[in-house]
C-alpha positions in Angstrom: 128.5 39.0 61.9 130.7 36.8 63.2 133.7 36.1 64.3 135.9 32.8 64.4 138.0 31.7 67.0 139.9 28.1 67.2 139.6 26.0 69.9 143.2 26.4 71.7 142.1 30.4 72.3 139.4 29.9 74.2 141.5 27.3 76.0 144.2 29.7 77.0 142.2 32.3 77.9 140.7 29.9 80.6 144.4 29.4 81.1 145.1 32.3 81.7 142.6 33.4 84.4 142.6 30.0 85.9 146.2 31.3 86.1 145.4 35.0 87.8 142.7 34.4 90.3 143.2 30.4 90.9 140.5 30.9 94.2 137.6 32.1 92.4 135.4 29.5 90.0 136.0 30.4 86.8 133.2 28.1 84.4 133.9 27.0 80.8 132.5 29.4 78.1 130.5 26.7 76.4 130.0 29.1 73.0 128.2 28.0 69.6 129.1 26.1 67.2 128.0 25.2 63.8 129.0 21.0 64.5 126.5 20.7 67.7 125.8 22.3 71.4 128.5 19.9 73.6 132.4 20.8 73.8 132.8 17.3 73.5 131.9 17.5 69.8 134.4 19.9 69.0 137.7 18.6 67.3 141.4 20.0 67.7 141.8 22.3 64.3 137.2 22.7 64.4 136.3 26.6 64.4 134.0 28.5 66.6 131.9 30.3 66.0 130.4 32.8 68.6 127.7 35.1 68.2 127.2 38.5 68.0 128.4 40.5 70.9 129.6 37.7 72.7 131.7 39.0 75.4 133.1 38.3 78.4 132.0 39.8 81.9 133.3 39.9 85.9 130.2 38.8 87.6 131.6 38.7 91.6 132.2 35.2 91.1 133.7 33.9 88.3 134.3 35.6 84.2 130.6 34.5 82.7 129.7 34.8 79.2 127.7 37.4 78.9 126.0 38.1 75.0 124.7 41.7 74.0 127.6 43.8 75.6 130.9 44.3 74.9 134.0 45.9 77.0 137.4 46.5 76.5 140.7 44.6 77.0 142.5 46.5 80.2 138.8 47.4 81.5 138.4 43.2 82.0 141.8 42.0 81.9 141.1 40.4 78.3 144.1 38.5 76.4 145.8 40.7 73.9 145.3 37.5 71.6 141.4 37.4 71.9 140.8 41.3 72.3 142.7 41.2 69.0 140.0 38.8 67.4 137.2 42.0 67.8 139.1 44.2 66.8 137.1 44.4 63.3 133.6 44.3 65.2 132.2 48.4 66.0 131.3 48.2 69.6 130.7 50.0 72.6 132.0 49.2 75.8 129.4 49.0 79.0 131.9 49.5 81.1 133.1 53.2 80.3 131.4 53.3 77.0 134.3 54.4 74.8 134.2 52.5 72.0 136.3 50.2 70.4 139.2 52.7 68.8 142.7 51.4 69.4 145.5 52.3 70.2 145.5 54.7 67.2 142.8 56.4 66.6 143.6 56.5 62.8 145.4 53.6 62.2 143.0 51.2 60.7 140.9 53.6 59.2 140.7 54.8 55.8 140.1 57.9 55.0 137.0 58.4 51.7 138.3 61.4 48.9 134.9 60.9 47.9 131.9 63.6 48.1 128.9 60.5 48.8 126.7 63.1 48.2 124.5 63.9 45.0 124.3 66.4 43.2 121.1 68.9 43.4 118.6 68.1 40.2 115.8 70.4 40.3 113.2 67.6 40.5 111.3 68.0 42.8 110.8 63.9 43.5 114.3 64.2 45.2 113.2 66.8 47.9 110.8 65.5 51.1 107.3 66.7 50.7 105.9 68.4 53.7 102.6 66.4 52.8 104.0 63.0 53.2 103.7 60.9 55.6 107.6 60.9 56.4 108.4 62.9 58.8 112.0 65.1 59.0 113.4 64.1 62.8 116.9 64.6 64.6 119.8 63.7 65.1 120.3 60.7 67.3 122.9 62.1 69.3 124.6 66.2 69.9 129.0 66.2 70.2 127.6 68.7 73.0 125.2 68.0 74.9 123.2 70.1 77.0 123.3 70.4 80.3 120.9 69.9 83.0 122.3 73.6 85.2 121.0 74.9 81.3 118.1 73.6 81.4 117.2 74.9 84.4 117.8 78.1 84.0 115.9 78.1 80.8 112.6 76.6 82.2 113.4 78.9 85.5 110.2 80.9 86.7 110.4 84.7 85.2 109.2 87.2 87.1 105.5 89.2 86.2 104.0 92.5 87.4 100.6 93.7 87.0 99.7 97.2 86.8 96.2 97.7 87.3 93.6 100.2 87.7 90.9 98.7 90.2 88.2 102.1 90.9 87.6 99.6 93.8 88.8 96.5 94.7 85.5 96.2 97.2 83.6 95.8 94.9 85.3 93.5 92.1 87.3 90.8 94.5 85.5 87.8 92.1 87.1 89.4 88.9 90.3 90.5 90.9 91.1 87.4 92.1 90.6 85.3 88.3 92.8 87.9 86.9 95.3 86.0 89.1 94.4 82.8 89.1 94.9 83.2 85.1 98.3 85.1 84.6 99.7 84.8 88.1 101.5 87.5 88.7 104.5 88.1 91.3 103.3 92.1 91.5 100.2 93.7 91.7 100.3 97.1 91.8 96.8 98.5 92.1 95.9 102.0 91.6 92.1 103.9 92.8 92.1 101.1 95.2 88.8 102.9 97.0 89.9 100.9 100.8 89.4 102.5 104.2 92.3 101.7 107.4 89.0 99.3 108.2 88.8 96.7 105.7 91.7 94.5 105.7 94.0 93.1 102.9 92.5 89.9 103.6 88.9 90.5 102.4 91.0 91.5 98.6 93.5 89.7 98.0 94.9 85.8 98.1 96.1 83.6 101.3 99.3 83.7 99.5 100.3 87.2 99.1 101.5 89.6 101.0 99.9 94.0 100.7 101.4 97.0 101.0 99.5 99.9 101.4 98.6 103.7 101.4 95.0 104.4 101.3 93.1 107.6 101.1 91.0 109.1 104.4 88.2 109.5 102.7 87.6 106.5 101.1 89.1 107.3 97.3 92.0 106.2 95.6 94.5 105.0 97.3 97.2 103.1 96.2 97.9 99.4 97.1 101.4 96.9 96.0 100.8 93.0 96.3 103.8 90.9 96.6 103.9 87.0 96.7 104.5 86.1 100.3 107.5 83.2 98.7 109.5 86.7 97.8 111.9 88.6 100.3 110.2 91.9 100.8 110.4 95.0 102.8 108.4 98.1 102.9 110.6 101.4 102.5 110.2 104.2 105.1 113.3 106.0 106.2 113.6 108.3 102.7 111.9 111.4 103.2 107.3 111.9 104.8 104.5 110.9 101.9 101.9 111.8 104.2 100.3 113.7 100.9 101.3 111.7 98.2 99.5 108.6 97.3 103.1 106.3 96.6 104.4 103.6 98.1 108.0 102.2 97.2 108.5 98.1 98.3 112.2 96.9 97.4 113.0 93.2 96.4 116.3 90.8 96.8 116.6 89.1 93.9 119.4 86.4 93.1 123.1 87.2 93.0 122.4 90.2 95.5 120.5 92.3 93.9 117.5 94.7 94.3 114.8 95.6 93.1 112.8 98.8 93.5 109.2 98.4 93.2 106.6 102.0 93.1 103.1 102.2 93.4 102.0 105.4 92.2 98.4 107.4 91.3 97.9 111.1 90.9 94.7 112.3 91.0 93.5 114.2 87.8 93.6 117.9 88.8 96.2 120.7 88.5 97.5 120.6 91.7 101.2 121.4 91.3 101.9 121.8 94.8 101.7 117.7 95.1 102.8 117.5 91.3 106.0 118.4 93.3 106.0 116.6 96.3 105.2 113.5 94.2 108.6 113.8 91.5 110.9 115.4 94.6 109.6 111.7 96.2 110.5 109.8 93.3 113.9 111.4 92.6 114.5 110.4 96.5 114.3 107.5 96.4 115.6 106.7 92.6 118.7 108.6 94.0 118.8 106.2 97.3 119.2 103.2 95.2 121.3 103.7 92.4 122.7 100.3 91.6 118.9 98.7 92.4 117.3 97.7 89.6 113.6 100.4 89.9 110.1 100.2 88.5 107.9 102.9 89.1 104.0 102.2 87.7 100.8 102.9 88.4 98.6 105.7 87.1 99.6 109.0 86.2 97.0 111.2 84.6 99.2 112.6 82.2 97.4 112.1 78.6 99.3 115.1 77.5 103.1 114.0 77.1 104.5 112.0 74.2 106.8 109.7 75.8 108.6 108.3 72.8 109.9 111.6 71.9 109.7 113.5 75.4 107.5 116.3 74.0 104.0 117.6 75.5 100.9 117.6 73.0 98.1 118.1 74.7 96.8 121.3 77.4 94.6 119.1 80.0 97.3 119.3 82.0 99.5 122.1 83.4 102.6 123.4 81.8 104.6 122.6 84.7 102.7 119.4 85.8 103.9 117.8 82.8 106.8 119.6 82.4 108.0 118.2 86.4 107.3 114.7 85.3 110.0 114.9 82.1 112.3 116.2 84.1 112.4 113.7 86.6 112.3 110.8 85.0 115.3 112.4 83.0 116.9 113.0 86.4 116.2 109.4 87.5 118.1 108.2 84.2 114.4 106.6 83.9 112.3 105.3 80.3 109.1 105.3 79.9 107.3 101.9 78.5 104.4 102.1 77.7 103.1 103.3 74.4 99.6 102.3 74.0 96.4 102.9 75.6 95.4 102.4 78.5 92.0 104.8 78.4 90.2 105.0 75.4 93.6 107.2 73.4 95.0 107.8 76.0 98.3 106.4 77.8 97.5 107.1 81.3 99.1 104.1 82.9 102.5 104.7 82.4 106.0 101.4 83.5 108.9 103.3 83.6 112.0 101.4 84.5 115.9 102.4 84.2 117.2 98.5 83.5 114.4 98.3 80.2 117.1 95.8 79.0 115.2 93.9 81.3 111.8 93.9 80.2 111.3 90.4 78.0 107.4 91.6 77.0 105.0 94.3 78.3 101.8 93.6 76.9 98.4 95.7 77.3 95.3 93.6 78.3 91.9 93.7 78.8 91.5 95.3 82.8 88.5 95.4 85.5 88.2 99.2 84.8 87.5 101.9 82.2 91.2 101.3 83.0 93.8 98.3 80.6 95.8 96.4 82.3 99.9 96.4 82.1 101.2 93.5 82.2 105.1 93.3 82.6 107.6 89.8 82.2 110.8 90.2 82.5 114.1 88.2 83.2 114.9 89.2 86.5 115.1 85.8 89.4 114.1 87.1 92.7 115.3 85.7 96.0 113.0 83.3 97.7 112.2 82.7 101.6 113.2 79.2 102.5 110.0 77.3 104.1 110.3 76.6 107.7 110.3 73.8 109.2 107.8 73.2 111.7 106.6 70.6 114.7 104.3 68.4 113.9 102.6 66.1 116.8 101.8 62.5 116.4 98.3 62.5 117.6 97.6 58.8 117.7 100.6 58.4 120.3 99.2 60.9 123.1 97.4 60.4 125.9 94.0 61.2 125.0 92.4 60.7 128.3 95.3 63.2 130.2 94.5 65.9 127.9 90.3 65.5 128.3 90.9 65.9 132.2 93.8 69.1 132.1 91.0 70.7 129.7 87.7 70.4 132.1 90.3 70.8 135.5 91.3 74.2 133.1 87.3 75.0 132.4 87.0 74.6 136.0 89.3 76.9 137.2 88.1 79.0 134.9 84.3 79.1 136.6 85.0 79.8 139.2 87.0 82.5 139.1 85.0 84.4 136.5 81.1 85.1 136.3 79.4 86.5 133.0 79.0 89.9 134.2 83.4 89.7 134.1 85.0 92.3 132.1 86.5 91.4 129.2 89.6 93.4 130.5 90.3 91.4 133.3 89.4 87.7 131.9 
């Protein structure tokens, strides 16, 4: 599409620019015309032909001709006569991004009343074939683009938890590290760790995790909660005495000033009613201490007789009083048990209690590293993270190496003169 102008209009445009900006150099725009390429060949009434999408733009030292760009007359102070000559061409202004609308949006528009679509037929030839090479492309633009904040929220990392029965975690470090590398969990609740206090946590977990432990003296049983080191977490120790129970609770800070309570619990497969009473009382005390917090209590409870969907007792492997204690505890804490698939043979032993079941997005049973399966939890919670601490980096290349060597030799001489091979370590 091309527009036709007269030489008189073009000269009037340049005359107006020179009067408005007398101190600036305004080069004359020599357009393309059918009769030649020089202005001297123009006749007074010869039409001038401008290429498609020709426009003028201020280039810093004057008004310059820029091809393949459009601008509003208010954006570049174009003369109304020139702008009106371009109103029949569809374009967008490169300065403000708006199209070439007139003062009235529907002034020069003609509303179409007829239906541009053809009627539907039963012929399959009119429909696109899925096996054809033609691809169904999406729209080139949308009326409400997705903002960057929404994209960041949709792609934000989800909080993941693993409930694992290890049965001697010290002998299965390689398997545990492999599972951590694959699933990248934020929280790990490990039961039956079989760790003694003499074993350090750094020997069995990766360096970017922090461990909270409750070991048994005899080297069996035990609970450990492992949390990523960049999460804000602390152990809950001011509730009541828990010396007789294998239970551990940790508080994790979430965004929007929320709190997540993680409970790692192990109940040995025995008929000790006193132990079960102590354990359920401890769970209830923690739940009442943080009524507004999101609570996740999980571990190996060894309660195969309870049907958690109906909260009824269907077996007799444990005493009736022990089963009823845990059903009442879950009811009083207003928590629901989420695992509905067997985790060891045909029994549901590894449980997951929560007071906010709507925040759990996924629960899967995965192969474990012992005779128990792993309970995998994925939620929409967003944990608060510790800000990285600034550290000082010394420029050793600019240091006085000779002085450092001299100071080191002086320290060695002083140390050797004061102490000998028979000096006690406490004195040294």
